[in-house]
N, CA, C, O and the ligand as a Tripos MOL2 file, in Angstrom:
@<TRIPOS>MOLECULE
protein
  261   259    66     0     0
PROTEIN
NO_CHARGES

@<TRIPOS>ATOM
      1 N         109.4680  103.1440   91.3200 N.3       1 MET1
      2 CA        109.9130  104.4580   91.9080 C.3       1 MET1
      3 C         111.4100  104.6450   91.5490 C.2       1 MET1
      4 O         112.1180  103.6770   91.2680 O.2       1 MET1
      5 N         111.8570  105.8860   91.5650 N.am      2 ALA2
      6 CA        113.1910  106.2140   91.2560 C.3       2 ALA2
      7 C         114.1400  105.2910   91.9860 C.2       2 ALA2
      8 O         114.2160  105.2430   93.2140 O.2       2 ALA2
      9 N         114.8480  104.5740   91.1640 N.am      3 SER3
     10 CA        115.7740  103.5720   91.6510 C.3       3 SER3
     11 C         117.1900  104.1400   92.0700 C.2       3 SER3
     12 O         118.0390  103.4580   92.6440 O.2       3 SER3
     13 N         117.3280  105.3190   91.7560 N.am      4 ASN4
     14 CA        118.7120  105.9260   92.1420 C.3       4 ASN4
     15 C         118.6840  106.5770   93.4830 C.2       4 ASN4
     16 O         119.6600  107.2020   93.8990 O.2       4 ASN4
     17 N         117.5220  106.4340   94.2040 N.am      5 ARG5
     18 CA        117.4730  106.7700   95.5170 C.3       5 ARG5
     19 C         118.2790  105.7090   96.3170 C.2       5 ARG5
     20 O         118.5960  104.6380   95.7990 O.2       5 ARG5
     21 N         118.5930  106.0290   97.5600 N.am      6 LEU6
     22 CA        119.4740  105.0590   98.4690 C.3       6 LEU6
     23 C         118.5490  104.6790   99.6510 C.2       6 LEU6
     24 O         117.8540  105.4680  100.2910 O.2       6 LEU6
     25 N         118.6500  103.3950   99.8300 N.am      7 ALA7
     26 CA        118.0640  102.8090  101.1030 C.3       7 ALA7
     27 C         119.0640  102.5050  102.2130 C.2       7 ALA7
     28 O         120.1460  101.9830  101.9480 O.2       7 ALA7
     29 N         118.7140  102.8240  103.4330 N.am      8 CYS8
     30 CA        119.6260  102.4420  104.4370 C.3       8 CYS8
     31 C         119.5530  100.9830  104.8920 C.2       8 CYS8
     32 O         118.4730  100.4250  105.0860 O.2       8 CYS8
     33 N         120.7290  100.3900  105.0540 N.am      9 ARG9
     34 CA        120.7540   98.9780  105.4830 C.3       9 ARG9
     35 C         120.4210   98.8790  106.9260 C.2       9 ARG9
     36 O         120.0290   97.8030  107.3770 O.2       9 ARG9
     37 N         120.5480   99.9120  107.6740 N.am     10 GLU10
     38 CA        120.2160   99.8360  109.1340 C.3      10 GLU10
     39 C         118.9040   99.9800  109.3660 C.2      10 GLU10
     40 O         118.3440   99.1350  110.0650 O.2      10 GLU10
     41 N         118.2710  100.9230  108.8990 N.am     11 CYS11
     42 CA        116.8180  101.2950  109.2560 C.3      11 CYS11
     43 C         115.8660  101.2120  107.9240 C.2      11 CYS11
     44 O         114.6580  101.4300  108.0090 O.2      11 CYS11
     45 N         116.4330  100.9190  106.8330 N.am     12 HIS12
     46 CA        115.4840  100.8010  105.6940 C.3      12 HIS12
     47 C         114.9830  102.1780  105.1780 C.2      12 HIS12
     48 O         114.2440  102.1580  104.1940 O.2      12 HIS12
     49 N         115.3040  103.3630  105.7340 N.am     13 ALA13
     50 CA        114.7670  104.6190  105.2540 C.3      13 ALA13
     51 C         115.2960  104.8940  103.8630 C.2      13 ALA13
     52 O         116.4180  104.5330  103.5080 O.2      13 ALA13
     53 N         114.4190  105.5650  103.0690 N.am     14 ILE14
     54 CA        114.7850  105.9230  101.7920 C.3      14 ILE14
     55 C         115.4300  107.3630  101.7980 C.2      14 ILE14
     56 O         114.8050  108.2870  102.3190 O.2      14 ILE14
     57 N         116.5990  107.5590  101.2590 N.am     15 ASN15
     58 CA        117.3040  108.7710  101.2290 C.3      15 ASN15
     59 C         117.4150  109.2750   99.8540 C.2      15 ASN15
     60 O         117.2570  108.4760   98.9310 O.2      15 ASN15
     61 N         117.7000  110.6660   99.5830 N.am     16 HIS16
     62 CA        118.0260  111.1110   98.3850 C.3      16 HIS16
     63 C         119.2980  110.5860   97.7760 C.2      16 HIS16
     64 O         120.2120  110.2230   98.5160 O.2      16 HIS16
     65 N         119.4050  110.5260   96.4580 N.am     17 ALA17
     66 CA        120.5900  109.9480   95.9090 C.3      17 ALA17
     67 C         121.9280  110.6340   96.1620 C.2      17 ALA17
     68 O         122.9950  110.0710   95.9140 O.2      17 ALA17
     69 N         121.8430  111.8530   96.6580 N.am     18 ASP18
     70 CA        123.1190  112.6310   96.9210 C.3      18 ASP18
     71 C         123.4760  112.5810   98.3430 C.2      18 ASP18
     72 O         124.4710  113.1580   98.7810 O.2      18 ASP18
     73 N         122.5510  111.7930   99.1740 N.am     19 GLU19
     74 CA        123.0000  111.6560  100.6380 C.3      19 GLU19
     75 C         124.1200  110.8310  100.8080 C.2      19 GLU19
     76 O         124.3100  109.9030  100.0210 O.2      19 GLU19
     77 N         124.9820  111.0830  101.8560 N.am     20 THR20
     78 CA        126.0630  110.1650  102.1270 C.3      20 THR20
     79 C         125.7110  109.3720  103.5540 C.2      20 THR20
     80 O         126.2170  108.2960  103.8710 O.2      20 THR20
     81 N         124.8860  110.0080  104.2340 N.am     21 THR21
     82 CA        124.5310  109.3610  105.5260 C.3      21 THR21
     83 C         122.8960  109.3920  105.5950 C.2      21 THR21
     84 O         122.2400  110.2650  105.0280 O.2      21 THR21
     85 N         122.3670  108.4120  106.3020 N.am     22 CYS22
     86 CA        120.9260  108.2980  106.4960 C.3      22 CYS22
     87 C         120.3500  109.4200  107.2500 C.2      22 CYS22
     88 O         120.8500  109.8200  108.3010 O.2      22 CYS22
     89 N         119.1370  110.0050  106.6320 N.am     23 ASN23
     90 CA        118.6340  111.0920  107.3510 C.3      23 ASN23
     91 C         117.8660  110.7290  108.6110 C.2      23 ASN23
     92 O         117.4860  111.5470  109.4490 O.2      23 ASN23
     93 N         117.6660  109.3340  108.6570 N.am     24 MET24
     94 CA        116.8260  108.7740  109.8350 C.3      24 MET24
     95 C         117.7350  108.3310  111.0530 C.2      24 MET24
     96 O         117.4450  108.6070  112.2170 O.2      24 MET24
     97 N         118.8280  107.6400  110.6900 N.am     25 CYS25
     98 CA        119.6590  107.0080  111.8810 C.3      25 CYS25
     99 C         121.1040  107.4320  111.6570 C.2      25 CYS25
    100 O         121.9390  107.0100  112.4570 O.2      25 CYS25
    101 N         121.4870  108.2080  110.6730 N.am     26 ALA26
    102 CA        122.8810  108.8160  110.5490 C.3      26 ALA26
    103 C         123.9260  107.6510  110.0270 C.2      26 ALA26
    104 O         125.1290  107.9060  109.9790 O.2      26 ALA26
    105 N         123.4600  106.4770  109.6730 N.am     27 SER27
    106 CA        124.2850  105.4240  109.2610 C.3      27 SER27
    107 C         124.8080  105.8690  107.8800 C.2      27 SER27
    108 O         124.1380  106.5700  107.1210 O.2      27 SER27
    109 N         126.1020  105.3990  107.5900 N.am     28 SER28
    110 CA        126.5680  105.7170  106.2000 C.3      28 SER28
    111 C         126.4030  104.4230  105.2980 C.2      28 SER28
    112 O         126.8400  104.3270  104.1510 O.2      28 SER28
    113 N         125.7390  103.4830  105.9580 N.am     29 SER29
    114 CA        125.5270  102.2580  105.0180 C.3      29 SER29
    115 C         124.2470  102.3580  104.1550 C.2      29 SER29
    116 O         123.1790  101.8280  104.4590 O.2      29 SER29
    117 N         124.4890  103.1560  102.9550 N.am     30 LEU30
    118 CA        123.3610  103.3930  102.0670 C.3      30 LEU30
    119 C         123.6090  102.4180  100.6670 C.2      30 LEU30
    120 O         124.7210  102.1890  100.1890 O.2      30 LEU30
    121 N         122.5370  101.9940  100.2230 N.am     31 THR31
    122 CA        122.7510  101.2030   98.9290 C.3      31 THR31
    123 C         121.6890  101.4840   98.0090 C.2      31 THR31
    124 O         120.5600  101.7800   98.4020 O.2      31 THR31
    125 N         122.0290  101.3960   96.7100 N.am     32 GLU32
    126 CA        121.0740  101.5160   95.5450 C.3      32 GLU32
    127 C         120.2700  100.2630   95.3700 C.2      32 GLU32
    128 O         119.2410  100.2260   94.6960 O.2      32 GLU32
    129 N         120.8220   99.1610   96.0550 N.am     33 ASP33
    130 CA        120.1590   97.8470   95.7620 C.3      33 ASP33
    131 C         119.0940   97.5570   96.6830 C.2      33 ASP33
    132 O         119.3250   96.8600   97.6700 O.2      33 ASP33
    133 N         117.8520   98.0640   96.4370 N.am     34 TRP34
    134 CA        116.7640   97.8620   97.2830 C.3      34 TRP34
    135 C         115.5190   97.7160   96.5340 C.2      34 TRP34
    136 O         115.5050   98.0590   95.3520 O.2      34 TRP34
    137 N         114.3930   97.2080   97.1340 N.am     35 ALA35
    138 CA        113.1320   96.9540   96.3860 C.3      35 ALA35
    139 C         112.0050   97.1910   97.3210 C.2      35 ALA35
    140 O         112.1040   97.0140   98.5350 O.2      35 ALA35
    141 N         110.9280   97.5980   96.7180 N.am     36 GLY36
    142 CA        109.6290   97.7160   97.5160 C.3      36 GLY36
    143 C         109.4740   98.9970   98.1960 C.2      36 GLY36
    144 O         109.7700   99.0430   99.3900 O.2      36 GLY36
    145 N         109.0400  100.0690   97.5890 N.am     37 TYR37
    146 CA        108.8150  101.4330   98.2580 C.3      37 TYR37
    147 C         107.6380  101.4060   99.0860 C.2      37 TYR37
    148 O         106.5440  101.1480   98.5840 O.2      37 TYR37
    149 N         107.7840  101.6740  100.4240 N.am     38 VAL38
    150 CA        106.5650  101.7250  101.1940 C.3      38 VAL38
    151 C         106.6190  103.0790  102.2140 C.2      38 VAL38
    152 O         107.5480  103.4210  102.9460 O.2      38 VAL38
    153 N         105.4900  103.6390  102.0390 N.am     39 THR39
    154 CA        105.2770  104.9340  102.9570 C.3      39 THR39
    155 C         104.6080  104.5220  104.2530 C.2      39 THR39
    156 O         103.5230  103.9410  104.2410 O.2      39 THR39
    157 N         105.1890  104.7910  105.2610 N.am     40 ILE40
    158 CA        104.5520  104.4910  106.6640 C.3      40 ILE40
    159 C         104.1530  105.7200  107.2500 C.2      40 ILE40
    160 O         105.0440  106.5250  107.5240 O.2      40 ILE40
    161 N         102.8030  106.0470  107.5220 N.am     41 ALA41
    162 CA        102.2940  107.2260  108.1850 C.3      41 ALA41
    163 C         102.0820  107.0050  109.6740 C.2      41 ALA41
    164 O         102.3070  107.9070  110.4810 O.2      41 ALA41
    165 N         101.6530  105.8150  110.0310 N.am     42 HIS42
    166 CA        101.3180  105.5980  111.4000 C.3      42 HIS42
    167 C         101.9950  104.3130  111.7630 C.2      42 HIS42
    168 O         101.3490  103.2650  111.7400 O.2      42 HIS42
    169 N         103.3700  104.3350  112.1260 N.am     43 PRO43
    170 CA        104.0180  103.2000  112.4290 C.3      43 PRO43
    171 C         103.4330  102.2850  113.6620 C.2      43 PRO43
    172 O         103.5530  101.0620  113.7340 O.2      43 PRO43
    173 N         102.8130  103.0860  114.5620 N.am     44 GLU44
    174 CA        102.2310  102.3470  115.6360 C.3      44 GLU44
    175 C         100.9170  101.4310  115.3600 C.2      44 GLU44
    176 O         100.4570  100.5490  116.0850 O.2      44 GLU44
    177 N         100.4710  101.8710  114.1670 N.am     45 GLU45
    178 CA         99.1860  100.9770  113.7000 C.3      45 GLU45
    179 C          99.6370  100.0390  112.5050 C.2      45 GLU45
    180 O          98.8060   99.3320  111.9350 O.2      45 GLU45
    181 N         100.8940  100.0500  112.1600 N.am     46 SER46
    182 CA        101.2190   99.1900  111.0030 C.3      46 SER46
    183 C         101.9530   97.9980  111.2940 C.2      46 SER46
    184 O         102.9760   97.9770  111.9790 O.2      46 SER46
    185 N         101.3480   96.8880  110.6970 N.am     47 ASP47
    186 CA        102.0470   95.5270  110.9790 C.3      47 ASP47
    187 C         103.3910   95.5490  110.2080 C.2      47 ASP47
    188 O         104.4030   95.0310  110.6810 O.2      47 ASP47
    189 N         103.3660   96.1500  109.0370 N.am     48 ILE48
    190 CA        104.7250   96.1790  108.2980 C.3      48 ILE48
    191 C         105.7770   96.8980  109.0440 C.2      48 ILE48
    192 O         106.9300   96.4670  109.0410 O.2      48 ILE48
    193 N         105.4030   98.1140  109.7690 N.am     49 ALA49
    194 CA        106.3520   98.8660  110.5790 C.3      49 ALA49
    195 C         106.7490   98.0680  111.6390 C.2      49 ALA49
    196 O         107.9400   98.1250  111.9450 O.2      49 ALA49
    197 N         105.9560   97.2750  112.3200 N.am     50 THR50
    198 CA        106.2610   96.4620  113.4680 C.3      50 THR50
    199 C         107.2590   95.5040  112.9890 C.2      50 THR50
    200 O         108.3210   95.3790  113.5990 O.2      50 THR50
    201 N         106.9870   94.7910  111.8990 N.am     51 GLU51
    202 CA        107.9550   93.7800  111.2770 C.3      51 GLU51
    203 C         109.2770   94.3700  110.9210 C.2      51 GLU51
    204 O         110.2960   93.7020  111.0960 O.2      51 GLU51
    205 N         109.3320   95.6470  110.4060 N.am     52 MET52
    206 CA        110.5080   96.3550  110.0660 C.3      52 MET52
    207 C         111.2100   97.1730  111.1730 C.2      52 MET52
    208 O         112.2190   97.8550  110.9910 O.2      52 MET52
    209 N         110.5650   97.0260  112.3210 N.am     53 GLN53
    210 CA        110.9630   97.7340  113.5380 C.3      53 GLN53
    211 C         111.1420   99.2970  113.2660 C.2      53 GLN53
    212 O         112.0790   99.9700  113.6970 O.2      53 GLN53
    213 N         110.1210   99.7490  112.5010 N.am     54 VAL54
    214 CA        110.1100  101.2040  112.3060 C.3      54 VAL54
    215 C         109.3230  101.8450  113.1930 C.2      54 VAL54
    216 O         108.2370  101.3860  113.5460 O.2      54 VAL54
    217 N         109.8740  103.1040  113.6810 N.am     55 THR55
    218 CA        109.0750  103.6570  114.7410 C.3      55 THR55
    219 C         108.7090  105.1190  114.4200 C.2      55 THR55
    220 O         107.8940  105.7530  115.0910 O.2      55 THR55
    221 N         109.4340  105.6680  113.2330 N.am     56 GLU56
    222 CA        109.1660  107.0100  112.6930 C.3      56 GLU56
    223 C         108.4030  106.9170  111.4640 C.2      56 GLU56
    224 O         108.6980  106.0360  110.6550 O.2      56 GLU56
    225 N         107.4540  107.7250  111.2310 N.am     57 PRO57
    226 CA        106.8290  107.9120  109.9470 C.3      57 PRO57
    227 C         107.7370  108.2840  108.7850 C.2      57 PRO57
    228 O         108.6110  109.1320  108.9650 O.2      57 PRO57
    229 N         107.5730  107.6780  107.5640 N.am     58 GLY58
    230 CA        108.5180  108.0530  106.4970 C.3      58 GLY58
    231 C         108.4150  107.0390  105.3770 C.2      58 GLY58
    232 O         107.5140  106.2020  105.3290 O.2      58 GLY58
    233 N         109.3840  107.1530  104.4760 N.am     59 SER59
    234 CA        109.4710  106.3270  103.3800 C.3      59 SER59
    235 C         110.4630  105.2250  103.5120 C.2      59 SER59
    236 O         111.6020  105.5750  103.8190 O.2      59 SER59
    237 N         110.2330  103.9460  103.3320 N.am     60 TYR60
    238 CA        111.1150  102.9510  103.5880 C.3      60 TYR60
    239 C         111.2120  101.9620  102.3840 C.2      60 TYR60
    240 O         110.3280  101.8660  101.5320 O.2      60 TYR60
    241 N         112.3440  101.2520  102.3920 N.am     61 ALA61
    242 CA        112.5230  100.1000  101.3190 C.3      61 ALA61
    243 C         112.1210   98.8660  102.1250 C.2      61 ALA61
    244 O         112.5670   98.6320  103.2480 O.2      61 ALA61
    245 N         111.2140   98.0600  101.4490 N.am     62 LEU62
    246 CA        110.7710   96.7910  101.9540 C.3      62 LEU62
    247 C         111.8410   95.8970  102.0620 C.2      62 LEU62
    248 O         111.9870   95.2470  103.0970 O.2      62 LEU62
    249 N         112.6860   95.7750  101.0170 N.am     63 LYS63
    250 CA        113.8270   94.9280  101.0320 C.3      63 LYS63
    251 C         115.1620   95.6530  100.5820 C.2      63 LYS63
    252 O         115.3060   96.3010   99.5460 O.2      63 LYS63
    253 N         116.1330   95.4120  101.5880 N.am     64 VAL64
    254 CA        117.4220   95.9850  101.2210 C.3      64 VAL64
    255 C         118.4510   94.7740  101.1500 C.2      64 VAL64
    256 O         118.4580   93.8650  101.9800 O.2      64 VAL64
    257 N         119.2860   94.8570  100.1080 N.am     65 ARG65
    258 CA        120.2590   93.8240   99.9420 C.3      65 ARG65
    259 C         121.6400   94.2370  100.4790 C.2      65 ARG65
    260 O         122.5880   93.4550  100.4100 O.2      65 ARG65
    261 ZN        119.0170  104.5330  108.4720 Zn       66 ZN66
@<TRIPOS>BOND
     1     1     2 1
     2     2     3 1
     3     3     4 2
     4     3     5 am
     5     5     6 1
     6     6     7 1
     7     7     8 2
     8     7     9 am
     9     9    10 1
    10    10    11 1
    11    11    12 2
    12    11    13 am
    13    13    14 1
    14    14    15 1
    15    15    16 2
    16    15    17 am
    17    17    18 1
    18    18    19 1
    19    19    20 2
    20    19    21 am
    21    21    22 1
    22    22    23 1
    23    23    24 2
    24    23    25 am
    25    25    26 1
    26    26    27 1
    27    27    28 2
    28    27    29 am
    29    29    30 1
    30    30    31 1
    31    31    32 2
    32    31    33 am
    33    33    34 1
    34    34    35 1
    35    35    36 2
    36    35    37 am
    37    37    38 1
    38    38    39 1
    39    39    40 2
    40    39    41 am
    41    41    42 1
    42    42    43 1
    43    43    44 2
    44    43    45 am
    45    45    46 1
    46    46    47 1
    47    47    48 2
    48    47    49 am
    49    49    50 1
    50    50    51 1
    51    51    52 2
    52    51    53 am
    53    53    54 1
    54    54    55 1
    55    55    56 2
    56    55    57 am
    57    57    58 1
    58    58    59 1
    59    59    60 2
    60    59    61 am
    61    61    62 1
    62    62    63 1
    63    63    64 2
    64    63    65 am
    65    65    66 1
    66    66    67 1
    67    67    68 2
    68    67    69 am
    69    69    70 1
    70    70    71 1
    71    71    72 2
    72    71    73 am
    73    73    74 1
    74    74    75 1
    75    75    76 2
    76    75    77 am
    77    77    78 1
    78    78    79 1
    79    79    80 2
    80    79    81 am
    81    81    82 1
    82    82    83 1
    83    83    84 2
    84    83    85 am
    85    85    86 1
    86    86    87 1
    87    87    88 2
    88    87    89 am
    89    89    90 1
    90    90    91 1
    91    91    92 2
    92    91    93 am
    93    93    94 1
    94    94    95 1
    95    95    96 2
    96    95    97 am
    97    97    98 1
    98    98    99 1
    99    99   100 2
   100    99   101 am
   101   101   102 1
   102   102   103 1
   103   103   104 2
   104   103   105 am
   105   105   106 1
   106   106   107 1
   107   107   108 2
   108   107   109 am
   109   109   110 1
   110   110   111 1
   111   111   112 2
   112   111   113 am
   113   113   114 1
   114   114   115 1
   115   115   116 2
   116   115   117 am
   117   117   118 1
   118   118   119 1
   119   119   120 2
   120   119   121 am
   121   121   122 1
   122   122   123 1
   123   123   124 2
   124   123   125 am
   125   125   126 1
   126   126   127 1
   127   127   128 2
   128   127   129 am
   129   129   130 1
   130   130   131 1
   131   131   132 2
   132   131   133 am
   133   133   134 1
   134   134   135 1
   135   135   136 2
   136   135   137 am
   137   137   138 1
   138   138   139 1
   139   139   140 2
   140   139   141 am
   141   141   142 1
   142   142   143 1
   143   143   144 2
   144   143   145 am
   145   145   146 1
   146   146   147 1
   147   147   148 2
   148   147   149 am
   149   149   150 1
   150   150   151 1
   151   151   152 2
   152   151   153 am
   153   153   154 1
   154   154   155 1
   155   155   156 2
   156   155   157 am
   157   157   158 1
   158   158   159 1
   159   159   160 2
   160   159   161 am
   161   161   162 1
   162   162   163 1
   163   163   164 2
   164   163   165 am
   165   165   166 1
   166   166   167 1
   167   167   168 2
   168   167   169 am
   169   169   170 1
   170   170   171 1
   171   171   172 2
   172   171   173 am
   173   173   174 1
   174   174   175 1
   175   175   176 2
   176   175   177 am
   177   177   178 1
   178   178   179 1
   179   179   180 2
   180   179   181 am
   181   181   182 1
   182   182   183 1
   183   183   184 2
   184   183   185 am
   185   185   186 1
   186   186   187 1
   187   187   188 2
   188   187   189 am
   189   189   190 1
   190   190   191 1
   191   191   192 2
   192   191   193 am
   193   193   194 1
   194   194   195 1
   195   195   196 2
   196   195   197 am
   197   197   198 1
   198   198   199 1
   199   199   200 2
   200   199   201 am
   201   201   202 1
   202   202   203 1
   203   203   204 2
   204   203   205 am
   205   205   206 1
   206   206   207 1
   207   207   208 2
   208   207   209 am
   209   209   210 1
   210   210   211 1
   211   211   212 2
   212   211   213 am
   213   213   214 1
   214   214   215 1
   215   215   216 2
   216   215   217 am
   217   217   218 1
   218   218   219 1
   219   219   220 2
   220   219   221 am
   221   221   222 1
   222   222   223 1
   223   223   224 2
   224   223   225 am
   225   225   226 1
   226   226   227 1
   227   227   228 2
   228   227   229 am
   229   229   230 1
   230   230   231 1
   231   231   232 2
   232   231   233 am
   233   233   234 1
   234   234   235 1
   235   235   236 2
   236   235   237 am
   237   237   238 1
   238   238   239 1
   239   239   240 2
   240   239   241 am
   241   241   242 1
   242   242   243 1
   243   243   244 2
   244   243   245 am
   245   245   246 1
   246   246   247 1
   247   247   248 2
   248   247   249 am
   249   249   250 1
   250   250   251 1
   251   251   252 2
   252   251   253 am
   253   253   254 1
   254   254   255 1
   255   255   256 2
   256   255   257 am
   257   257   258 1
   258   258   259 1
   259   259   260 2
@<TRIPOS>SUBSTRUCTURE
     1 MET1         2 RESIDUE 1 A MET
     2 ALA2         6 RESIDUE 1 A ALA
     3 SER3        10 RESIDUE 1 A SER
     4 ASN4        14 RESIDUE 1 A ASN
     5 ARG5        18 RESIDUE 1 A ARG
     6 LEU6        22 RESIDUE 1 A LEU
     7 ALA7        26 RESIDUE 1 A ALA
     8 CYS8        30 RESIDUE 1 A CYS
     9 ARG9        34 RESIDUE 1 A ARG
    10 GLU10       38 RESIDUE 1 A GLU
    11 CYS11       42 RESIDUE 1 A CYS
    12 HIS12       46 RESIDUE 1 A HIS
    13 ALA13       50 RESIDUE 1 A ALA
    14 ILE14       54 RESIDUE 1 A ILE
    15 ASN15       58 RESIDUE 1 A ASN
    16 HIS16       62 RESIDUE 1 A HIS
    17 ALA17       66 RESIDUE 1 A ALA
    18 ASP18       70 RESIDUE 1 A ASP
    19 GLU19       74 RESIDUE 1 A GLU
    20 THR20       78 RESIDUE 1 A THR
    21 THR21       82 RESIDUE 1 A THR
    22 CYS22       86 RESIDUE 1 A CYS
    23 ASN23       90 RESIDUE 1 A ASN
    24 MET24       94 RESIDUE 1 A MET
    25 CYS25       98 RESIDUE 1 A CYS
    26 ALA26      102 RESIDUE 1 A ALA
    27 SER27      106 RESIDUE 1 A SER
    28 SER28      110 RESIDUE 1 A SER
    29 SER29      114 RESIDUE 1 A SER
    30 LEU30      118 RESIDUE 1 A LEU
    31 THR31      122 RESIDUE 1 A THR
    32 GLU32      126 RESIDUE 1 A GLU
    33 ASP33      130 RESIDUE 1 A ASP
    34 TRP34      134 RESIDUE 1 A TRP
    35 ALA35      138 RESIDUE 1 A ALA
    36 GLY36      142 RESIDUE 1 A GLY
    37 TYR37      146 RESIDUE 1 A TYR
    38 VAL38      150 RESIDUE 1 A VAL
    39 THR39      154 RESIDUE 1 A THR
    40 ILE40      158 RESIDUE 1 A ILE
    41 ALA41      162 RESIDUE 1 A ALA
    42 HIS42      166 RESIDUE 1 A HIS
    43 PRO43      170 RESIDUE 1 A PRO
    44 GLU44      174 RESIDUE 1 A GLU
    45 GLU45      178 RESIDUE 1 A GLU
    46 SER46      182 RESIDUE 1 A SER
    47 ASP47      186 RESIDUE 1 A ASP
    48 ILE48      190 RESIDUE 1 A ILE
    49 ALA49      194 RESIDUE 1 A ALA
    50 THR50      198 RESIDUE 1 A THR
    51 GLU51      202 RESIDUE 1 A GLU
    52 MET52      206 RESIDUE 1 A MET
    53 GLN53      210 RESIDUE 1 A GLN
    54 VAL54      214 RESIDUE 1 A VAL
    55 THR55      218 RESIDUE 1 A THR
    56 GLU56      222 RESIDUE 1 A GLU
    57 PRO57      226 RESIDUE 1 A PRO
    58 GLY58      230 RESIDUE 1 A GLY
    59 SER59      234 RESIDUE 1 A SER
    60 TYR60      238 RESIDUE 1 A TYR
    61 ALA61      242 RESIDUE 1 A ALA
    62 LEU62      246 RESIDUE 1 A LEU
    63 LYS63      250 RESIDUE 1 A LYS
    64 VAL64      254 RESIDUE 1 A VAL
    65 ARG65      258 RESIDUE 1 A ARG
    66 ZN66       261 GROUP 0 **** ****
């Protein structure tokens, strides 16, 4: 997937490349250095979401460096 998108170091949400703050948690700690695109539709039923402490449906990076 498009590697120029930005992942949030705080909540792992994927943001558009032109964002300066996370659209999920408003953190300014965004990075291009991430891997593993995952879309979580039902966080309450997802083991990955639980492990990532994700509570909102959306697109997330599995790994953020
Ligand atoms: Zn965030």
